[in-house]
Each structure stands twice: as structure tokens, then as C-alpha cells.
C-alpha positions as CSV (number, residue, x, y, z in Angstrom):
1,M,52.7,-40.8,73.8
2,S,53.9,-43.8,76.0
3,D,57.9,-43.6,76.4
4,D,58.4,-46.9,75.1
5,I,57.0,-45.1,71.5
6,R,58.8,-42.3,70.9
7,P,60.0,-41.1,67.4
8,P,62.7,-41.1,66.1
9,R,65.1,-38.4,66.7
10,R,66.5,-37.5,63.3
11,F,70.7,-35.9,63.5
12,Q,70.6,-33.3,60.6
13,L,74.0,-33.8,58.9
14,I,75.1,-30.9,56.4
15,L,78.1,-31.8,54.0
16,I,78.8,-28.1,52.4
17,K,81.7,-27.7,50.5
18,P,82.8,-24.1,50.2
19,S,83.9,-22.2,47.2
20,H,86.2,-19.4,47.4
21,Y,85.7,-15.5,46.4
22,D,86.8,-14.2,43.4
23,D,88.9,-10.5,43.2
24,D,86.2,-8.5,43.8
25,G,85.4,-10.2,46.6
26,Y,82.7,-12.2,45.1
27,L,81.5,-15.8,45.8
28,I,82.5,-17.9,42.5
29,R,79.0,-19.4,41.8
30,W,78.0,-21.6,38.9
31,W,74.3,-23.2,37.6
32,R,76.7,-25.9,36.4
33,A,79.9,-25.9,37.5
34,M,83.4,-27.2,35.8
35,S,84.6,-30.0,38.1
36,P,82.8,-32.6,40.8
37,S,83.8,-32.4,44.4
38,N,85.6,-36.2,45.0
39,S,85.9,-35.3,49.2
40,L,82.2,-34.8,49.1
41,A,81.6,-37.9,47.2
42,A,84.0,-39.5,49.6
43,I,82.5,-38.4,52.6
44,Y,78.8,-38.5,51.5
45,G,79.5,-42.6,50.6
46,I,81.5,-42.9,54.5
47,A,78.0,-40.9,56.2
48,A,75.3,-43.1,54.1
49,D,77.1,-46.0,55.7
50,C,77.0,-44.7,59.4
51,A,73.3,-43.9,58.3
52,E,72.8,-47.3,57.0
53,R,74.2,-49.3,60.1
54,G,73.0,-46.2,62.4
55,V,75.8,-45.9,64.1
56,L,73.6,-43.3,66.3
57,G,71.4,-46.1,67.8
58,S,68.2,-47.5,66.5
59,D,66.0,-44.4,67.7
60,V,68.0,-41.7,65.6
61,T,67.7,-41.6,61.6
62,I,70.8,-39.4,60.3
63,D,69.5,-36.7,57.5
64,I,72.3,-36.4,54.9
65,A,72.2,-32.6,52.8
66,V,74.9,-32.6,50.0
67,M,76.1,-28.6,49.1
68,D,78.8,-28.2,47.0
69,E,78.7,-24.4,47.0
70,T,80.3,-24.0,43.1
71,N,77.0,-24.7,41.8
72,T,74.7,-24.3,45.0
73,R,73.4,-21.4,46.8
74,I,74.1,-21.8,50.7
75,D,70.4,-20.3,52.4
76,V,71.6,-20.4,56.2
77,P,68.6,-19.2,57.2
78,A,67.1,-21.9,56.4
79,L,69.2,-24.5,57.1
80,L,69.1,-22.8,60.6
81,K,65.3,-23.6,60.6
82,R,65.7,-27.0,59.3
83,F,68.0,-27.7,62.6
84,H,65.5,-25.8,65.1
85,R,62.7,-27.9,63.8
86,H,65.0,-31.0,64.7
87,G,65.9,-30.0,68.0
88,D,69.2,-28.3,67.1
89,L,70.4,-32.1,66.3
90,G,73.4,-32.2,64.2
91,C,76.2,-31.0,62.7
92,V,77.5,-29.0,59.7
93,A,80.5,-30.6,58.6
94,L,82.6,-28.3,56.0
95,I,84.0,-31.0,53.9
96,G,87.3,-31.4,51.5
97,V,88.5,-27.4,52.8
98,Q,91.4,-26.2,50.5
99,S,93.2,-23.1,51.7
100,N,91.7,-20.9,49.1
101,Q,88.2,-21.9,50.2
102,Y,89.6,-21.7,54.0
103,P,88.7,-17.7,54.6
104,R,84.7,-18.3,53.1
105,A,85.1,-22.0,54.8
106,L,84.7,-19.7,58.3
107,D,82.4,-17.6,56.7
108,I,79.9,-20.4,56.5
109,A,80.7,-21.2,60.0
110,R,79.9,-18.4,61.7
111,P,76.4,-17.7,61.7
112,F,75.9,-21.8,62.4
113,R,78.5,-21.0,65.6
114,A,76.5,-18.4,66.7
115,A,73.5,-20.1,67.1
116,G,74.8,-23.2,69.0
117,I,75.1,-25.7,66.0
118,P,78.3,-28.1,66.2
119,V,80.6,-27.4,62.6
120,A,83.4,-29.5,62.1
121,I,86.2,-29.1,59.3
122,G,88.6,-31.6,56.9
123,G,90.5,-30.9,54.4
124,F,94.2,-30.5,52.6
125,H,94.4,-27.2,54.3
126,V,93.9,-28.1,58.2
127,S,95.5,-31.7,57.5
128,G,98.2,-30.1,55.9
129,C,99.0,-27.4,58.5
130,L,98.6,-29.8,60.9
131,S,100.9,-32.0,59.7
132,M,103.6,-29.7,58.6
133,L,103.4,-26.6,60.7
134,D,103.0,-26.1,64.5
135,G,99.2,-26.8,64.9
136,H,98.5,-22.7,65.2
137,A,99.9,-21.4,62.1
138,V,98.3,-20.3,59.1
139,D,94.6,-19.3,60.6
140,L,94.1,-22.1,62.1
141,D,93.7,-20.6,65.8
142,A,90.5,-18.7,64.2
143,C,88.6,-22.4,64.0
144,W,89.7,-22.9,68.1
145,N,88.5,-19.5,68.9
146,M,85.2,-20.1,66.9
147,G,84.7,-23.4,68.7
148,I,85.1,-25.3,65.1
149,A,85.8,-29.0,65.6
150,I,89.2,-29.8,63.2
151,F,89.0,-33.2,61.8
152,A,93.0,-34.0,59.9
153,G,93.6,-36.8,58.1
154,E,90.8,-39.6,56.3
155,A,87.2,-40.4,57.5
156,E,87.2,-43.9,57.1
157,G,86.3,-45.7,60.2
158,R,86.3,-42.6,62.0
159,L,83.7,-40.5,60.7
160,E,81.3,-42.1,63.3
161,I,83.4,-40.8,66.2
162,M,83.0,-37.4,65.5
163,L,78.6,-38.5,64.9
164,R,78.4,-39.5,67.9
165,D,80.3,-36.9,69.6
166,A,78.5,-34.1,67.8
167,A,74.9,-36.1,68.6
168,A,76.2,-36.0,72.3
169,G,76.9,-32.6,72.2
170,Q,80.9,-33.0,72.9
171,L,82.3,-32.5,69.5
172,K,86.4,-32.1,70.5
173,P,87.9,-29.3,69.1
174,L,90.0,-32.0,67.1
175,Y,90.1,-35.4,65.4
176,N,93.9,-36.4,64.5
177,Y,94.1,-39.1,62.4
178,M,97.4,-37.5,60.6
179,D,99.5,-40.5,62.0
180,D,96.8,-43.3,61.2
181,L,95.7,-43.5,57.5
182,P,93.6,-46.0,57.0
183,G,93.6,-48.6,54.2
184,I,91.0,-48.0,51.4
185,E,90.3,-51.3,49.7
186,G,86.6,-52.4,50.8
187,T,85.2,-48.9,52.5
188,P,82.6,-47.5,51.3
189,A,82.9,-46.3,48.0
190,P,82.9,-42.4,46.8
191,F,78.7,-41.7,45.5
192,L,76.8,-39.0,45.0
193,P,73.3,-39.4,44.2
194,K,72.7,-38.0,40.2
195,R,70.8,-35.0,41.2
196,Y,74.4,-33.6,42.7
197,V,76.0,-34.9,39.5
198,M,74.0,-33.2,37.3
199,R,74.8,-30.3,38.6
200,T,79.0,-30.7,37.5
201,L,79.7,-29.8,33.3
202,G,80.8,-33.2,32.5
203,R,78.0,-35.0,34.0
204,S,80.5,-36.8,35.7
205,A,81.1,-38.9,38.8
206,S,84.6,-39.0,40.9
207,F,86.4,-41.4,42.8
208,D,89.8,-42.2,44.2
209,A,91.4,-45.4,42.9
210,G,93.9,-45.1,45.2
211,R,96.2,-42.0,47.7
212,G,98.9,-41.1,48.5
213,C,102.3,-40.8,46.2
214,P,106.3,-41.7,46.1
215,Y,107.8,-38.6,44.7
216,Q,108.6,-35.5,46.6
217,C,107.8,-32.4,44.5
218,S,108.4,-29.7,46.9
219,F,105.2,-28.0,45.7
220,C,103.0,-30.6,46.4
221,T,100.5,-31.0,49.7
222,I,99.4,-34.5,49.0
223,I,102.6,-36.2,49.8
224,N,102.3,-34.6,53.4
225,V,98.8,-34.9,53.7
226,Q,98.0,-38.7,51.9
227,G,101.4,-39.9,52.6
228,R,103.7,-41.3,50.5
229,K,102.9,-44.7,51.1
230,S,100.2,-45.4,48.6
231,R,97.3,-47.3,49.0
232,Y,94.2,-48.4,46.8
233,R,91.1,-49.8,46.3
234,S,90.6,-53.2,44.6
235,A,89.4,-54.4,40.8
236,D,85.9,-55.3,43.3
237,D,85.7,-52.2,44.9
238,I,85.9,-49.9,41.3
239,E,83.4,-52.3,39.7
240,Q,80.6,-52.2,42.7
241,L,81.0,-48.1,42.8
242,V,80.7,-48.1,38.9
243,R,77.5,-50.2,39.0
244,L,76.4,-48.0,41.9
245,N,76.5,-45.1,39.3
246,M,75.6,-46.9,36.4
247,A,72.1,-47.5,38.1
248,Q,71.6,-44.5,38.5
249,G,72.6,-43.3,34.9
250,V,76.4,-42.3,35.6
251,S,79.1,-44.0,33.5
252,S,81.8,-40.8,33.2
253,F,84.5,-41.0,35.6
254,F,87.3,-39.1,37.1
255,I,89.4,-40.9,39.1
256,T,90.9,-38.1,41.0
257,D,94.8,-40.2,41.7
258,D,97.3,-37.6,41.4
259,N,99.2,-40.3,39.6
260,F,97.3,-43.3,38.6
261,A,99.9,-44.5,36.5
262,R,101.8,-45.3,39.9
263,N,99.0,-47.2,41.0
264,K,100.1,-51.1,41.9
265,E,96.8,-51.9,41.2
266,W,96.2,-50.2,37.6
267,E,96.3,-53.1,35.7
268,S,94.1,-54.8,37.7
269,I,91.6,-52.2,37.7
270,F,91.6,-51.4,34.0
271,D,90.9,-55.1,32.6
272,R,88.1,-55.0,35.2
273,L,86.9,-52.0,33.5
274,I,87.6,-53.4,30.1
275,E,85.6,-56.4,31.3
276,L,82.5,-54.1,32.0
277,R,82.7,-52.1,28.8
278,E,83.3,-54.9,26.1
279,R,81.4,-57.9,28.0
280,D,78.3,-55.9,29.8
281,G,78.3,-52.9,27.4
282,I,78.6,-50.3,30.1
283,P,79.6,-46.9,28.5
284,I,82.4,-46.2,30.5
285,R,84.8,-42.9,30.2
286,L,87.2,-42.0,32.1
287,L,89.5,-39.1,32.6
288,I,93.0,-39.8,34.2
289,Q,96.0,-38.5,35.6
290,V,98.9,-39.6,34.9
291,D,103.1,-38.6,35.2
292,T,105.1,-38.1,31.9
293,L,107.1,-41.8,32.3
294,C,103.7,-43.5,31.9
295,H,104.3,-44.5,28.1
296,K,107.0,-46.8,29.4
297,I,104.8,-49.0,31.2
298,P,103.9,-51.8,29.1
299,N,100.6,-51.7,27.8
300,F,99.4,-49.0,29.8
301,I,98.0,-46.4,27.4
302,V,96.5,-49.6,25.4
303,K,94.7,-50.5,27.9
304,A,93.7,-46.7,29.1
305,K,92.0,-46.3,25.4
306,R,90.3,-49.5,25.8
307,A,89.1,-49.3,29.5
308,G,87.6,-46.0,28.5
309,V,89.8,-43.1,29.0
310,T,89.1,-40.3,27.2
311,K,90.8,-37.6,28.4
312,V,94.1,-37.8,29.9
313,F,96.2,-35.2,32.2
314,I,99.6,-35.1,32.8
315,G,101.9,-33.0,35.0
316,L,104.2,-31.1,32.4
317,E,105.1,-28.8,35.0
318,N,107.5,-26.9,33.2
319,I,110.3,-27.7,30.0
320,N,113.0,-26.5,32.0
321,P,114.9,-29.3,33.5
322,D,116.6,-26.3,35.7
323,N,113.1,-25.6,37.1
324,L,112.1,-29.2,37.7
325,A,115.1,-30.1,39.8
326,A,114.6,-26.9,41.7
327,A,110.8,-28.3,42.3
328,K,112.6,-31.6,43.3
329,K,110.1,-32.8,40.4
330,R,113.1,-35.1,39.1
331,Q,111.0,-38.0,37.5
332,N,109.5,-35.7,34.2
333,K,112.3,-35.8,31.8
334,I,112.0,-33.4,29.3
335,T,113.9,-36.1,26.4
336,E,110.9,-38.1,26.9
337,Y,107.5,-35.2,26.5
338,R,106.7,-36.1,22.7
339,K,107.5,-39.8,22.7
340,M,105.0,-40.0,25.9
341,L,102.4,-37.5,24.2
342,L,102.8,-39.0,20.7
343,A,101.6,-42.3,22.8
344,W,98.6,-40.7,23.8
345,K,97.7,-39.5,20.6
346,A,97.9,-42.5,18.9
347,Q,95.1,-44.3,21.0
348,G,92.6,-40.8,19.9
349,I,93.1,-39.6,23.4
350,I,93.0,-36.1,24.5
351,T,95.8,-35.0,26.5
352,F,95.8,-32.0,29.1
353,A,99.3,-30.8,30.7
354,G,99.5,-28.5,33.9
355,Y,102.0,-26.4,33.4
356,I,103.5,-24.1,36.7
357,L,104.9,-20.5,36.0
358,G,107.0,-18.8,38.9
359,F,110.2,-21.1,39.0
360,P,113.4,-19.5,39.9
361,A,114.6,-19.7,36.8
362,D,111.3,-18.0,35.1
363,T,111.2,-14.6,33.7
364,P,108.1,-13.2,31.2
365,A,110.5,-13.8,28.7
366,T,111.2,-17.2,28.8
367,I,108.0,-18.0,29.5
368,R,106.8,-16.8,26.3
369,R,109.5,-18.6,24.7
370,D,108.5,-21.5,26.3
371,I,104.8,-21.2,25.3
372,A,106.2,-20.9,21.7
373,I,108.5,-23.9,22.0
374,I,105.2,-25.9,23.5
375,K,103.0,-25.0,20.4
376,N,105.3,-25.8,17.5
377,E,107.0,-28.8,19.1
378,L,104.6,-30.5,21.4
379,P,101.4,-32.6,20.7
380,I,99.7,-31.3,23.9
381,D,95.9,-30.4,23.1
382,L,94.9,-28.3,26.4
383,L,97.3,-26.1,28.6
384,E,96.3,-25.6,31.7
385,F,98.8,-22.6,33.6
386,F,99.1,-22.2,37.2
387,C,100.9,-20.2,39.3
388,L,103.7,-21.2,41.9
389,T,102.2,-21.6,45.1
390,P,103.4,-22.3,48.3
391,L,100.4,-23.9,50.0
392,P,100.4,-24.8,53.7
393,G,100.7,-28.4,54.0
394,S,103.7,-28.4,51.1
395,E,107.7,-28.4,51.9
396,D,107.8,-25.0,49.8
397,H,105.6,-23.6,52.4
398,Q,107.3,-24.7,55.5
399,I,110.7,-23.5,54.3
400,L,109.6,-20.2,53.5
401,W,107.6,-20.1,57.0
402,K,110.5,-21.3,59.5
403,N,112.9,-19.0,57.2
404,G,110.0,-16.1,58.0
405,V,110.4,-15.4,53.9
406,A,106.8,-13.2,53.7
407,M,104.0,-14.5,52.3
408,S,100.6,-13.1,51.6
409,S,98.7,-13.6,54.4
410,D,95.2,-13.5,52.4
411,L,94.4,-17.2,52.1
412,N,91.5,-16.9,49.6
413,I,94.5,-16.2,46.4
414,Y,96.2,-19.3,47.5
415,D,94.6,-21.1,44.7
416,T,97.4,-21.1,41.7
417,E,96.0,-18.2,40.4
418,H,97.3,-15.6,42.2
419,A,101.4,-14.3,43.3
420,C,102.1,-15.2,46.9
421,T,105.2,-14.6,47.7
422,A,108.1,-13.2,46.2
423,H,110.0,-14.0,43.2
424,S,113.3,-13.3,42.2
425,K,113.2,-12.5,38.5
426,M,109.9,-11.2,38.7
427,S,107.9,-8.6,40.8
428,P,104.1,-9.7,41.7
429,N,102.7,-7.5,39.0
430,E,104.7,-9.2,36.3
431,W,103.8,-12.4,37.5
432,Q,100.5,-11.9,37.4
433,D,100.4,-10.6,34.1
434,I,102.4,-13.3,32.7
435,Y,99.9,-15.8,34.5
436,H,97.2,-13.8,32.9
437,E,98.9,-13.4,29.1
438,A,99.9,-17.2,29.2
439,W,96.4,-18.1,28.4
440,S,96.0,-16.0,25.7
441,L,99.6,-16.9,24.2
442,Y,98.9,-20.2,23.7
443,Y,95.0,-19.8,23.5
444,T,95.2,-18.1,19.8
445,P,92.6,-18.8,16.8
446,K,95.4,-19.7,15.2
447,H,96.7,-22.2,17.2
448,M,93.1,-23.7,18.3
449,K,92.9,-24.3,14.6
450,T,96.4,-26.4,14.4
451,L,95.3,-28.4,17.8
452,L,91.7,-29.1,15.7
453,R,93.6,-30.3,12.1
454,R,95.9,-32.8,14.9
455,A,93.0,-34.0,16.4
456,A,91.0,-35.0,13.2
457,A,94.2,-35.9,12.1
458,N,94.9,-38.5,15.1
459,G,90.9,-39.4,15.8
460,V,90.4,-37.3,18.8
461,P,87.2,-36.2,18.9
462,M,87.1,-32.6,17.2
463,G,83.3,-31.6,19.1
464,N,84.7,-32.8,22.8
465,L,87.7,-30.9,22.0
466,A,86.3,-27.8,20.7
467,K,84.2,-27.3,23.9
468,Y,87.6,-27.5,26.0
469,L,88.9,-24.9,23.6
470,L,85.9,-22.9,24.4
471,T,86.3,-23.1,28.0
472,F,89.6,-23.1,28.0
473,S,89.9,-19.7,25.8
474,S,87.3,-18.3,27.5
475,T,87.4,-18.3,31.4
476,D,90.3,-16.2,32.4
477,R,89.6,-13.7,29.8
478,L,86.0,-13.3,30.4
479,E,85.8,-14.2,34.3
480,R,89.2,-14.2,35.6
481,V,89.7,-17.8,37.7
482,H,91.0,-21.0,36.5
483,P,88.9,-22.6,33.8
484,L,88.8,-25.6,36.7
485,Q,86.8,-23.5,38.9
486,G,84.6,-22.4,36.0
487,G,81.3,-23.5,34.5
488,I,78.2,-22.7,32.3
489,L,76.5,-19.0,33.4
490,R,78.3,-17.2,36.4
491,L,75.9,-16.6,39.3
492,K,76.2,-13.8,41.6
493,H,74.2,-12.5,44.6
494,P,74.7,-9.1,46.3
495,S,74.8,-10.6,49.8
496,E,77.5,-13.4,48.9
497,R,80.2,-10.7,48.8
498,R,83.3,-11.3,51.1
499,P,82.3,-9.8,54.5
500,G,84.4,-6.5,55.0
501,L,83.4,-5.1,51.3
502,P,80.7,-3.2,51.2
503,R,77.0,-4.4,50.1
504,E,76.2,-2.6,46.9
505,R,73.2,-1.1,46.2
506,A,70.6,-3.5,44.7
507,W,70.4,-0.3,41.6
508,I,74.4,-0.9,41.0
509,F,74.9,-4.5,41.4
510,W,72.0,-5.9,39.0
511,P,71.8,-4.2,36.0
512,R,75.6,-4.2,35.8
513,F,75.1,-8.4,36.4
514,V,72.7,-8.9,34.1
515,Y,74.7,-6.3,31.4
516,N,78.2,-8.5,31.9
517,T,76.2,-11.5,31.7
518,I,74.7,-10.8,28.3
519,R,78.2,-9.2,26.8
520,K,80.0,-12.5,28.5
521,Q,77.5,-14.5,26.3
522,V,77.7,-12.4,22.7
523,I,81.4,-12.9,23.2
524,L,81.2,-16.8,23.8
525,T,78.6,-16.7,20.7
526,R,81.2,-15.5,18.5
527,A,83.8,-18.2,19.7
528,I,81.5,-20.8,19.5
529,A,80.8,-19.3,15.6
530,Q,84.6,-19.5,15.3
531,L,84.9,-22.7,16.0
532,L,82.3,-24.1,14.1
533,V,83.5,-22.8,11.2
534,S,87.0,-24.4,11.8
535,M,86.0,-27.6,12.3
536,L,83.4,-27.3,9.5
537,V,86.9,-26.0,7.3
538,I,88.9,-29.1,8.5
539,V,85.9,-31.7,8.1
540,C,85.3,-30.9,4.5
541,D,89.1,-31.2,3.5
542,P,90.2,-34.3,2.0
543,N,93.5,-34.5,3.0
544,A,92.5,-33.4,6.9
545,R,93.5,-37.2,7.9
546,S,97.5,-36.7,6.5
547,Y,97.9,-33.1,8.1
548,M,101.6,-33.6,9.9
549,D,103.4,-30.7,12.0
550,R,106.6,-30.5,14.7
551,A,104.5,-31.8,17.0
552,L,103.1,-34.9,15.3
553,T,106.7,-35.4,13.9
554,P,107.4,-39.3,14.8
555,V,110.7,-39.0,17.5
556,G,113.8,-38.8,15.5
557,A,117.0,-39.6,16.2
558,D,118.6,-35.7,15.6
559,D,115.6,-34.3,18.1
560,D,118.3,-34.1,20.5
561,E,120.3,-31.4,18.0
562,T,117.2,-29.8,16.0
563,L,114.5,-29.4,18.7
564,D,114.4,-26.2,20.9
565,L,112.4,-28.3,23.5
566,V,115.9,-29.3,24.2
567,T,118.1,-26.9,22.9
568,K,116.9,-23.2,23.7
569,T,117.7,-24.2,27.7
570,T,121.3,-24.6,30.1
571,G,118.7,-27.4,31.9
572,G,117.6,-29.0,28.3
573,R,121.1,-28.8,27.1
574,A,123.1,-30.7,30.3
575,A,119.9,-33.2,30.0
576,V,120.6,-34.2,26.7
577,A,124.3,-34.9,27.5
578,H,123.5,-36.7,30.7
579,I,122.1,-38.9,28.5
580,H,124.2,-39.7,25.5
581,K,127.3,-40.2,28.6
582,V,125.1,-42.9,30.1
583,A,124.2,-44.6,26.8
584,E,128.1,-44.3,26.0
585,L,129.6,-45.8,29.1
586,T,126.3,-48.4,29.3
587,G,126.9,-49.5,25.4
588,A,123.4,-48.0,24.8
589,A,124.4,-45.8,22.0
């Protein structure tokens, strides 16, 4: 063959989003996982743009493979053969690795590095550690020792640099862009081909309309990884990615902004999405995340409804102002909670709220009390519980690290489901037990019936809510993982147990796995039947639309004196007194 007619070389770029191990040491993997990975979509979009532009030269084609380990088994031998077929030209990129996924990421990397395949790792763990610590803390040396390249920061405009180095066999130990966060307007849109989207439960794509957050919550890693200066995509960018997804039949989206209400482009984006829905007939459905003061932004909630928002996640975090102040979450005002939730309820939108357990004032008794108050007085549909976790990259972790306070050395449990450090009022076992108990305290059969009645009274789709009630009431109980890490049909394999733990014999593992799978399906079938019966009773009730309870009651002037929400905690009483004092001084009373 002539030297002038060489076949194109093919660079293999394998994008892997790692999962992590459960309490028994088995990988958490599902037939259909709950949530899409926006990090994976973002890097795929950037990588596809690099491939289209031929950043490795006209004689090199970039082949991209996408693997989300929460719904895909990583076949390492098959991938090694794939690399060998192409002269080991390529790179494994471990995408969006969180702290709890870091041990698993290293386990994935190990056989590739042993075979001489370049491996790079990015995400919140390595970026947060480099941002807040000394560059060696929290097991980062394991990366250096294995020859894994660390990519800290964001990949827009930078991924091609790393790809060129990998193709030349000169991958650097560190690509650190933490001090140079890029603008994202006009950059490649987060995107995944439909075959990957279909592996998630909601069949939803995802995108970030903005990055960065101006608040200072001490438990948050976003402000130290994505910065406090907000950056945005334009309405044109959003339309382009919606049309790109619609072309493959995907019209449901999770907007991953930590707080979309503080995105300065929110209105132009909503207006464009409204046009696409009402003028072009694109059936857009959205899940967004907002803060507890979003209802004060004129037209925000009304336009959210018209733009296609069907579900909203609200960072409630706690109902004790003392706890919120301790976490620098001062923007949350418990006196506004009911107004905000009722405003969403009036639009028939399902509300999710995150609730953190383990703040300084928490005890098992106060947590039980507060959950009872929430059930009775706040019109929240779905409550998600988390353990306060000193995540590497957060101010909380940095303070504990600098002061030499003991924290768990096992990063696998930094998943906001486990107690990772000491608490002044609860033992680790008490903290862990009340976390698991919290799910059963909120998702009682009685309260789930109440939630369905509230949905019927406010035009919230009961069937959609019931699906989430099934997931949120059963995942922790049956699988001992958070519902956001859940899915349909848990999959396991003996080979996917964490290194260091014994490999179980097949004749023990498989019968137990099959038995437990059948048992769980029987329990879920019963739960589905109970929810269907509850829905049928409500549908047949001629007074269903007029249902009213304390949570749905419009905000009244006497709330400050009658609601347990503001009278049962010292912080609550102080918050009300402060509001009254301000009103008195300003003449607003």
C-alpha cells in the first residue's frame, strides 16, 4: 500500500460515568436507572464537536462510546480488545466522578492502566479537592501513583487539548482549569443519543442552563467547583438543544442548574420554551431546581408552568432556622415556605423538597417532630432525605480537615446516605437509624393517601405522583439506597463486588439474588395495588376537588401564632419576632 494512501487511524474515546458500591459491597446497577447524568451528556456533546472538527488531524477519526454504569455493565476485557484492535490509540475518561464514586472509578481505571491505556478522571471530587485542599488530600495520590490524569474544572474549549496529548502518548498528570472557568454561551450543548437516554427511568435528557451559585451554603461543593459567578446559556442555545433532542423523539428534560430561579436568563429561556410549546407544538416537559424564595420573582412560577415545568425540586433543607444559619443557608426563610409551596401547588406542579438530617440542633426526637410538622402543615408532595455530609470540596469538609476532626476514610459512603463524621447530639448509629426511619415516617400509607387527595384537589396528575410515591416509599426500605440512585430491576453480578471483599460462590449468590428479586417484586406489586385502590377511591369521590387540610389552607394572618412550623423551635419564634420588628420599624405592619 502506498504511503500516501493510509487507512485513517481510529482514536477510541470511552466515556464512563462510574456508579458506586452498596453496603454489601456490590455495584449499584439497574436495568433502568432513575436519573440521567448531565456530566456525561455535557462531555459527549463537547467530544462529538471535537470529532466533527477533526481536532486530532484529518487522518484520525474519533470513535466515542458512552457508558453510564448505573444502567450499563462495563465489560473491561471487551474494551481492552477494542483498544488493541486500534493499536491502543485512545483514552478512557471517567466522567463527573463524585466523592462516593471515586473508589469505584479507581477500580475501573486499574486494569486499563495495567494494560498501558491512558486514563483521565474529572468531576466534583478531584476538582473540589484541588480547589479547597492541598492537592494530595482525600486519596488524590492514588491517581498520581496509577498514572491517571486529573482533569479539574470544565471541559469547554479544553477537552481537545487533553485528547491531543493522549493521542500523542503524552497525557499530563494534571489539567487544572479551576482558576479559568469558561463561559458556556454558544458552546456545544449537552447531548446523548436516544439509545442512552432510553436507559433512564424517565427517558429524560438533561442540560445545564447556567453554572455557579452566589450563595454560601457551607455543605455545598458547587460554589467551590463551578464558582460563585454565574454563567449562562442563551435562549438560542436552549432552543438548539431542544430541537436536537426532539429530532430523536426526546422532549423531557432535567435542567440541572442548582438554582434556576437565580439564572438571570430564566425569563428569556422560559419565553423561548413557551414559544416552542405553544407555537410549534413541541411537548416539552421539565424538571427544574429552585430556592425557597422563587415565588417572589414576578411571573416566575406562572411562566414555569407555561414553559412545561411539571416537577420542581426545592432546596428546603430544614425547617429549623438555627440549623439553616449554622449551614449559612440564610436565604431560606421558613416564614415563606407555605406561600412558596402553595404557589407551585396552584399551578398543578409536583413539588420535591430536599431535607438534610444531621444539622447541629438535630436529634432523633426533633427530626421525628419536624417530619410530623411538615406532613401536617407544608403542602410538599415528595420529601427526599439526606445526611449532612462533609463532601470534599465543601467548606464543611475543609474546616474539619484543617482542624483534624475525624471523618470516615471510606469515600464510598460519602453519598449523603451515611454518617461520615461525629455529631454532637447523636451517635453514628442513631444518626444512621433516624435517616432510614425518616423515609418510613413520611411515606406512611395514610400520608400517601393524603398526598394523592391534595393532588386531586389541585390538579396535580395523580398517576405521575403515584409513580414517585412508589419509588420514594420503597427504595430505601428494599434496596438501602437513596431513591435518586434507584431504578427498575436491580442487577448484580458476583464479579462486581468491591475489591477486598470475598467473591461469593455462584451457587450461593444466584439463588439468593433470584429469591430477593422475586420477593421485592411481590412487595412492589402489593404497594402498586394499594396506590391504585387509593387513586380509584379519590377519583370516585365527587368532593375530591374540594378537599382541604391544614397544609392546603391559604396563608393567614394568624399563621405566626398557630403553626407548629414557627412556634415549636427557638429559631422559628426568633424568625417571626424579627419579621414583626422589621415591619414595625418600616411601618409595613
